[in-house]
C-alpha positions as CSV (number, residue, x, y, z in Angstrom):
1,X,23.6,-16.7,-15.5
2,X,21.9,-18.3,-12.5
3,X,18.5,-20.0,-13.3
4,X,17.2,-18.2,-10.2
5,X,17.4,-14.9,-12.0
6,X,16.5,-15.7,-15.6
7,X,13.3,-13.9,-16.6
8,X,12.9,-14.2,-20.3
9,X,13.6,-16.4,-23.3
10,X,16.5,-14.1,-24.1
11,X,18.1,-14.9,-20.7
12,X,18.0,-12.2,-18.0
13,X,16.9,-8.6,-18.6
14,X,17.9,-6.5,-15.6
15,X,15.4,-4.5,-13.6
16,X,17.1,-1.2,-14.6
17,X,16.6,-2.1,-18.2
18,X,12.9,-2.7,-17.6
19,X,12.2,0.7,-16.1
20,X,9.4,2.3,-18.1
21,X,10.9,4.9,-20.5
22,X,8.5,7.6,-19.1
23,X,10.1,7.2,-15.7
24,X,13.8,6.9,-16.6
25,X,14.5,10.6,-16.6
26,X,13.6,10.7,-12.9
27,X,15.8,7.7,-11.9
28,X,19.4,8.4,-10.8
29,X,22.3,6.1,-11.9
30,X,22.8,5.1,-8.3
31,X,19.1,4.2,-7.9
32,X,19.2,2.2,-11.2
33,X,22.2,0.2,-9.9
34,X,20.6,-0.4,-6.6
35,X,17.4,-1.6,-8.3
36,X,19.4,-4.3,-10.0
37,X,20.9,-5.3,-6.6
38,X,17.4,-5.4,-5.1
39,X,16.1,-7.7,-7.9
40,X,19.0,-10.1,-7.5
41,X,18.7,-10.1,-3.7
42,X,14.9,-10.8,-3.9
43,X,15.1,-13.4,-6.6
44,X,18.1,-15.3,-5.4
45,X,18.0,-14.9,-1.6
46,X,14.6,-13.8,-0.3
47,X,12.2,-15.9,-2.4
48,X,14.1,-19.2,-1.6
49,X,14.3,-18.1,2.0
50,X,10.5,-17.7,2.2
51,X,10.2,-21.5,2.4
52,X,12.5,-21.5,5.4
53,X,10.7,-18.6,7.0
54,X,7.3,-20.2,6.9
55,X,8.7,-23.4,8.5
56,X,10.6,-21.6,11.2
57,X,7.5,-19.8,12.4
58,X,6.0,-23.1,13.7
59,X,2.5,-24.5,13.6
60,X,0.7,-23.8,16.8
61,X,-0.7,-20.3,17.6
62,X,1.6,-20.0,20.6
63,X,4.7,-20.9,18.5
64,X,3.7,-18.6,15.6
65,X,3.2,-15.5,17.7
66,X,6.4,-16.0,19.7
67,X,8.6,-16.8,16.8
68,X,11.4,-14.8,15.3
69,X,12.6,-16.9,12.4
70,X,16.5,-16.9,12.3
71,X,16.5,-16.7,8.6
72,X,15.3,-13.1,8.8
73,X,18.4,-12.0,10.7
74,X,20.6,-13.8,8.1
75,X,18.8,-11.9,5.3
76,X,19.1,-8.6,7.2
77,X,22.9,-9.0,7.4
78,X,23.1,-9.7,3.7
79,X,20.9,-6.7,2.9
80,X,23.0,-4.4,5.0
81,X,26.2,-5.5,3.3
82,X,24.5,-4.9,-0.1
83,X,23.4,-1.4,1.0
84,X,19.8,-2.3,0.9
85,X,18.5,-0.7,4.0
86,X,15.8,1.9,4.8
87,X,15.2,2.7,1.1
88,X,11.7,3.9,1.8
89,X,12.4,7.3,3.5
90,X,12.2,9.8,0.6
91,X,15.3,12.0,0.3
92,X,13.2,15.2,-0.2
93,X,12.0,15.1,3.4
94,X,14.3,12.8,5.5
95,X,18.0,12.5,6.2
96,X,17.7,9.2,7.9
97,X,17.0,7.0,4.9
98,X,19.0,5.8,1.9
99,X,18.5,8.9,-0.1
100,X,16.1,7.7,-2.8
101,X,13.0,9.5,-4.2
102,X,9.5,8.0,-3.8
103,X,9.7,7.0,-7.5
104,X,13.0,5.2,-7.0
105,X,11.8,3.4,-4.0
106,X,8.6,2.6,-5.7
107,X,10.5,0.7,-8.4
108,X,12.4,-1.2,-5.7
109,X,9.2,-1.9,-3.7
110,X,7.8,-3.8,-6.6
111,X,10.5,-6.5,-6.2
112,X,10.1,-6.5,-2.4
113,X,6.4,-7.3,-3.0
114,X,7.3,-10.6,-4.6
115,X,8.6,-12.1,-1.4
116,X,7.3,-12.8,2.1
117,X,10.7,-11.9,3.7
118,X,12.2,-9.2,1.4
119,X,10.5,-6.1,3.0
120,X,11.5,-7.0,6.5
121,X,15.0,-8.1,5.4
122,X,15.6,-4.6,4.0
123,X,13.9,-2.8,7.0
124,X,11.2,-1.6,4.6
125,X,8.2,-3.6,6.1
126,X,4.8,-2.2,7.1
127,X,3.7,-0.9,9.5
128,X,7.3,0.1,10.5
129,X,7.8,2.1,7.4
130,X,4.8,4.4,8.0
131,X,5.6,4.6,11.7
132,X,9.2,5.6,11.1
133,X,8.0,8.3,8.8
134,X,5.7,9.6,11.5
135,X,8.4,9.8,14.1
136,X,11.0,11.1,11.7
137,X,8.7,13.8,10.3
138,X,6.8,14.8,13.4
139,X,8.6,13.4,16.4
140,X,10.6,15.2,19.1
141,X,14.3,14.6,19.6
142,X,13.4,12.5,22.6
143,X,11.0,10.3,20.6
144,X,13.5,9.9,17.8
145,X,16.3,8.8,20.0
146,X,14.1,6.4,22.0
147,X,12.2,4.7,19.2
148,X,13.2,5.9,15.7
149,X,16.9,5.0,16.1
150,X,16.3,1.4,17.1
151,X,13.6,1.1,14.4
152,X,16.0,2.4,11.8
153,X,18.5,-0.1,13.0
154,X,16.0,-3.0,12.7
155,X,16.4,-3.8,16.4
156,X,12.8,-3.4,17.3
157,X,9.4,-3.4,15.6
158,X,6.3,-1.3,16.0
159,X,2.5,-1.4,15.7
160,X,-0.1,1.0,14.3
161,X,-3.4,1.4,16.2
162,X,-6.2,3.4,14.6
163,X,-9.2,1.2,13.6
164,X,-11.9,0.4,16.2
165,X,-14.5,-2.5,16.1
166,X,-17.5,-0.6,17.4
167,X,-17.5,2.3,15.0
168,X,-17.2,2.9,11.2
169,X,-13.5,3.5,11.2
170,X,-13.4,4.2,7.5
171,X,-14.2,7.7,8.8
172,X,-11.4,8.3,11.2
173,X,-13.4,11.1,12.9
174,X,-15.6,8.4,14.4
175,X,-12.9,6.9,16.7
176,X,-13.7,6.8,20.4
177,X,-10.5,5.9,22.2
178,X,-10.0,8.7,24.8
179,X,-6.6,10.3,25.6
180,X,-7.0,12.5,28.7
181,X,-4.4,14.7,30.2
182,X,-3.6,14.0,33.9
183,X,-0.7,16.0,35.2
184,X,2.5,15.0,33.4
185,X,0.8,12.0,31.8
186,X,-2.0,11.0,29.4
187,X,-4.5,8.3,30.3
188,X,-5.9,6.1,27.4
189,X,-9.1,4.1,27.5
190,X,-10.8,2.2,24.6
191,X,-10.2,-0.6,22.2
192,X,-8.6,-1.1,18.8
193,X,-8.5,-3.9,16.3
194,X,-6.6,-4.6,13.1
195,X,-3.6,-3.4,15.1
196,X,-0.9,-4.3,12.6
197,X,2.3,-5.6,14.0
198,X,1.1,-5.9,17.6
199,X,1.7,-9.7,17.7
200,X,5.4,-9.5,17.0
201,X,7.6,-10.4,20.0
202,X,9.9,-7.6,19.0
203,X,7.2,-4.9,18.9
204,X,8.1,-2.3,21.5
205,X,6.0,0.8,20.6
206,X,2.5,1.4,19.4
207,X,1.5,4.5,17.4
208,X,-2.1,5.2,18.7
209,X,-4.7,7.6,17.4
210,X,-7.3,8.7,20.0
211,X,-9.4,11.7,21.0
212,X,-8.1,14.4,23.3
213,X,-10.9,16.9,22.6
214,X,-14.1,15.2,21.6
215,X,-16.1,18.4,21.9
216,X,-13.9,20.5,19.5
217,X,-16.2,22.0,16.9
218,X,-13.6,21.2,14.3
219,X,-13.9,17.4,14.0
220,X,-10.5,17.2,12.4
221,X,-8.8,18.7,15.5
222,X,-10.3,16.3,18.1
223,X,-7.7,13.6,17.5
224,X,-4.1,13.2,18.7
225,X,-1.3,10.7,18.1
226,X,0.6,9.3,21.0
227,X,3.5,6.8,21.3
228,X,2.6,4.0,23.8
229,X,5.3,1.5,25.1
230,X,4.2,-2.1,24.7
231,X,4.9,-2.7,28.4
232,X,2.5,0.0,29.7
233,X,0.1,-1.5,32.3
234,X,-3.5,-1.8,31.3
235,X,-3.0,-3.1,27.8
236,X,-4.7,-6.4,27.0
237,X,-4.2,-8.2,23.6
238,X,-7.3,-10.3,23.3
239,X,-6.7,-12.1,20.0
240,X,-5.1,-12.1,16.6
241,X,-7.4,-11.6,13.7
242,X,-7.1,-13.8,10.6
243,X,-7.3,-12.6,7.0
244,X,-9.4,-15.2,5.1
245,X,-7.9,-17.8,7.4
246,X,-4.3,-16.5,7.4
247,X,-3.0,-15.1,10.7
248,X,0.0,-13.2,9.3
249,X,2.2,-14.5,12.2
250,X,4.3,-13.5,13.9
251,X,3.4,-9.9,13.3
252,X,-0.4,-10.3,13.2
253,X,-3.3,-7.9,13.4
254,X,-4.5,-7.7,17.0
255,X,-7.7,-6.9,18.9
256,X,-6.5,-4.9,21.9
257,X,-8.1,-2.9,24.8
258,X,-6.7,-0.1,26.9
259,X,-7.8,0.3,30.5
260,X,-6.4,3.4,32.2
261,X,-3.2,3.1,30.3
262,X,-0.9,5.9,31.6
263,X,1.7,7.3,29.2
264,X,4.2,10.2,29.8
265,X,3.1,13.5,28.3
266,X,6.4,13.7,26.3
267,X,5.1,10.8,24.2
268,X,2.5,13.0,22.5
269,X,3.4,13.5,18.9
270,X,3.5,17.1,17.6
271,X,0.8,18.3,20.1
272,X,-2.8,17.8,20.9
273,X,-5.3,18.1,18.1
274,X,-2.7,17.3,15.4
275,X,-3.7,13.6,15.0
276,X,-5.6,13.8,11.7
277,X,-2.9,15.8,10.1
278,X,-0.3,13.2,11.2
279,X,-2.3,10.2,10.0
280,X,-3.0,11.8,6.6
281,X,0.7,12.5,6.3
282,X,1.5,8.9,7.2
283,X,-1.0,7.3,4.8
284,X,-0.1,9.1,1.6
285,X,3.3,7.7,0.8
286,X,2.4,4.4,2.5
287,X,-0.4,3.8,0.0
288,X,2.2,4.1,-2.8
289,X,4.3,1.5,-0.9
290,X,1.3,-0.9,-0.8
291,X,0.4,-0.2,-4.4
292,X,3.9,-0.9,-5.8
293,X,4.3,-4.0,-3.7
294,X,1.0,-5.1,-5.1
295,X,2.4,-4.6,-8.6
296,X,5.2,-7.0,-7.6
297,X,2.6,-9.5,-6.3
298,X,0.7,-9.4,-9.6
299,X,4.0,-9.9,-11.5
300,X,4.7,-12.9,-9.3
301,X,1.2,-14.3,-10.0
302,X,1.7,-13.9,-13.7
303,X,5.0,-15.7,-13.5
304,X,3.4,-18.6,-11.7
305,X,0.5,-18.5,-14.3
306,X,3.0,-18.7,-17.2
307,X,4.9,-21.5,-15.5
308,X,1.7,-23.5,-15.2
309,X,0.5,-23.1,-18.8
310,X,3.9,-24.2,-20.0
311,X,4.1,-27.3,-17.9
312,X,4.4,-30.3,-20.2
313,X,2.9,-32.6,-17.6
314,X,-0.4,-30.7,-17.5
315,X,-2.4,-31.3,-20.7
316,X,-6.1,-31.0,-20.2
317,X,-8.0,-32.3,-23.2
318,X,-4.7,-33.4,-24.8
319,X,-3.1,-30.0,-25.1
320,X,-0.9,-27.9,-22.9
321,X,-2.8,-25.0,-21.3
322,X,-1.1,-22.3,-23.4
323,X,-2.8,-23.9,-26.4
324,X,-6.2,-23.0,-25.0
325,X,-7.1,-19.5,-26.3
326,X,-8.7,-18.4,-23.1
327,X,-5.5,-18.8,-21.2
328,X,-3.5,-16.7,-23.6
329,X,-6.2,-14.0,-23.5
330,X,-5.9,-13.9,-19.7
331,X,-2.1,-13.7,-20.0
332,X,-2.4,-10.8,-22.4
333,X,-4.9,-8.9,-20.2
334,X,-2.7,-9.5,-17.2
335,X,0.2,-7.9,-19.0
336,X,-1.9,-4.9,-20.0
337,X,-3.3,-4.4,-16.5
338,X,0.0,-4.7,-14.7
339,X,1.8,-2.4,-17.0
340,X,-1.0,0.2,-16.8
341,X,-1.1,-0.1,-13.0
342,X,2.7,0.3,-12.8
343,X,2.6,3.6,-14.9
344,X,-0.2,4.9,-12.6
345,X,1.8,4.2,-9.5
346,X,5.0,5.7,-10.9
347,X,3.0,8.8,-11.9
348,X,1.7,9.1,-8.4
349,X,5.2,8.7,-7.0
350,X,6.6,11.4,-9.3
351,X,3.7,13.7,-8.3
352,X,4.5,13.1,-4.6
353,X,8.2,13.9,-5.3
354,X,7.3,17.1,-7.1
355,X,4.3,18.3,-5.1
356,X,4.3,16.3,-1.8
357,X,1.6,13.8,-0.8
358,X,-1.1,16.6,-0.3
359,X,-0.5,17.7,-3.9
360,X,-0.9,14.1,-5.1
361,X,-4.2,13.2,-3.5
362,X,-5.9,12.4,-6.8
363,X,-3.1,10.3,-8.1
364,X,-2.8,8.4,-4.7
365,X,-6.5,7.7,-4.6
366,X,-6.5,6.4,-8.2
367,X,-3.8,3.8,-7.6
368,X,-5.3,2.9,-4.2
369,X,-8.4,1.8,-6.1
370,X,-6.8,0.6,-9.3
371,X,-3.9,-1.6,-8.2
372,X,-5.4,-3.9,-5.6
373,X,-8.2,-4.8,-8.1
374,X,-5.8,-5.6,-10.9
375,X,-3.6,-7.6,-8.5
376,X,-6.6,-9.7,-7.4
377,X,-7.7,-10.3,-11.0
378,X,-4.2,-11.6,-12.1
379,X,-3.9,-13.8,-9.0
380,X,-7.4,-15.2,-9.6
381,X,-6.5,-16.1,-13.2
382,X,-3.4,-17.8,-12.0
383,X,-5.3,-19.7,-9.3
384,X,-7.8,-20.8,-12.0
385,X,-4.9,-22.1,-14.2
386,X,-3.7,-24.3,-11.3
387,X,-7.1,-25.6,-10.3
388,X,-7.1,-27.3,-6.9
389,X,-3.4,-26.5,-6.4
390,X,-4.1,-22.8,-6.8
391,X,-6.3,-22.7,-3.7
392,X,-4.1,-25.0,-1.6
393,X,-1.0,-24.3,0.4
394,X,1.1,-25.9,-2.3
395,X,1.4,-22.6,-4.2
396,X,1.7,-19.1,-2.7
397,X,-1.4,-17.9,-4.7
398,X,-4.1,-18.4,-2.1
399,X,-2.0,-16.6,0.6
400,X,-1.3,-13.8,-2.0
401,X,-5.0,-13.5,-2.7
402,X,-5.8,-13.2,1.0
403,X,-3.2,-10.5,1.5
404,X,-4.1,-8.7,-1.7
405,X,-7.8,-8.6,-0.7
406,X,-7.0,-6.6,2.4
407,X,-5.5,-3.8,0.2
408,X,-9.0,-2.8,-0.9
409,X,-9.7,-2.0,2.8
410,X,-6.5,-0.9,4.5
411,X,-5.6,2.8,4.4
412,X,-9.2,3.7,3.6
413,X,-11.6,1.4,1.7
414,X,-12.1,1.8,-2.1
415,X,-15.5,3.5,-1.5
416,X,-13.9,6.4,0.4
417,X,-11.4,7.1,-2.3
418,X,-14.0,6.7,-5.1
419,X,-16.4,9.0,-3.3
420,X,-13.7,11.7,-2.9
421,X,-12.5,11.3,-6.5
422,X,-16.0,11.5,-7.8
423,X,-16.8,14.6,-5.8
424,X,-13.7,16.4,-7.0
425,X,-14.2,15.3,-10.6
426,X,-17.8,16.4,-10.5
427,X,-16.7,19.9,-9.5
428,X,-15.6,20.3,-13.1
429,X,-19.2,19.5,-14.3
430,X,-20.6,23.1,-14.5
431,X,-17.5,24.3,-16.5
432,X,-17.8,21.4,-18.9
433,X,-21.5,22.0,-19.3
434,X,-20.9,25.7,-20.2
435,X,-18.2,24.9,-22.6
436,X,-20.2,22.2,-24.4
437,X,-23.2,24.5,-24.7
438,X,-21.0,27.3,-26.1
439,X,-19.4,24.9,-28.6
440,X,-22.7,23.6,-29.7
441,X,-24.2,27.1,-30.1
442,X,-21.2,28.2,-32.1
443,X,-21.5,25.1,-34.3
444,X,-25.2,25.9,-35.0
445,X,-24.3,29.5,-35.8
446,X,-21.6,28.4,-38.2
447,X,-24.1,26.1,-39.9
448,X,-26.4,29.2,-40.4
449,X,-23.5,31.2,-41.8
450,X,-22.9,28.4,-44.3
451,X,-26.5,28.2,-45.3
452,X,-27.2,24.9,-43.5
453,X,-30.5,24.3,-41.8
454,X,-30.4,22.0,-38.8
455,X,-32.5,21.2,-35.8
456,X,-31.0,22.4,-32.6
457,X,-29.8,19.0,-31.2
458,X,-29.6,20.1,-27.6
459,X,-32.6,22.5,-27.7
460,X,-30.4,25.5,-26.7
461,X,-32.5,27.9,-28.6
462,X,-35.9,26.3,-28.1
463,X,-38.7,28.5,-26.7
464,X,-41.7,27.1,-24.9
465,X,-44.1,25.5,-27.4
466,X,-41.9,26.1,-30.4
467,X,-39.6,24.0,-32.7
468,X,-36.3,25.8,-33.1
469,X,-34.5,25.9,-36.4
470,X,-31.5,27.7,-37.6
């Protein structure tokens, strides 16, 4: 057994053997076998290639945002030969993908989340995954042939443009970019930032959310989604935004403006006023992808953590780190949190498979809040174990933390999901109040039947100015 794959003191325990028992009935034999191939590909090919990838990008900004590391194409060829391609498109809704369920892909995405190159190598990288889902689900035949086919083949990449700097974009109804019909074209004006993927030299199409009818009384029908070629005149990319100092080159997150950008009317997706519906459809499964990759990130952080505390060269105060109780407690808590988060994600994926994304809003929101937080906690503990090395470029932990921190913001900040979850949960309040009152009252009546005198603890029978006894 290759040392690159060994993952326990017993040797290697395969990914399919580690599928949680509660999820196994939902995993096909084909998916289980593919999961093992994914694990081997990531651990033995992609993670070692990450080192090459980071060096092939270059150092200067110009180099980094014009680079296409050759190692990526080498990995893509290997992935295709292994049948690891477009696993993300769920079989229940799409014929273009590899035929796996959301649950099955969720298990695979965990391993992809352990590597910088693995998602792109298998054509399962954001924002292309969500963008391909949009075109596959809502696009016309023309749009599919022009952009979906080359995206599915991994020949081009795409960008997603929704957030705007001048408004509170956590509420997508606030967006201001205008999309005005003019003959057989639409004209776009406005600006966007955090435009994921826009820096990549292979990015050829932008999925853009804007307003076609700002005066519509239904604020959820004011928006539309349109496909914009990257070569359209009037587009200016002003800068790439960094995430805690990391620029995410070559894909990047750009600040871009549109000045009278003219786009053919056939590029409108689904029709005017359908933008909010499309974006919600895009973000549901995508949040599961982010969450499961974050589980993989947390697992990787725990692996680095364990490696550090078992390093015989590192003996603070005369003992290896695993001899210090606080470290073992953090290891234990990391294991608990990762396993709990994984089960929550798998439950959300199963719910999407059974009821679709709309029927899984609660479960999706739960993992959107839960998983990024636990990922950051585990990474932080690993960083602490490494000390100065943990916050440096000599380990992947600092970069992982920066990337993980964005997950509490992208696809809706935690606060949005918590507010909606809280509102929906609170709707059950009146029913619970009535039931508890009825149970308490019946309990007091039972006490009376049994000759027991008690004070009414919740004052259900108290009259003004009186003490109530039964």
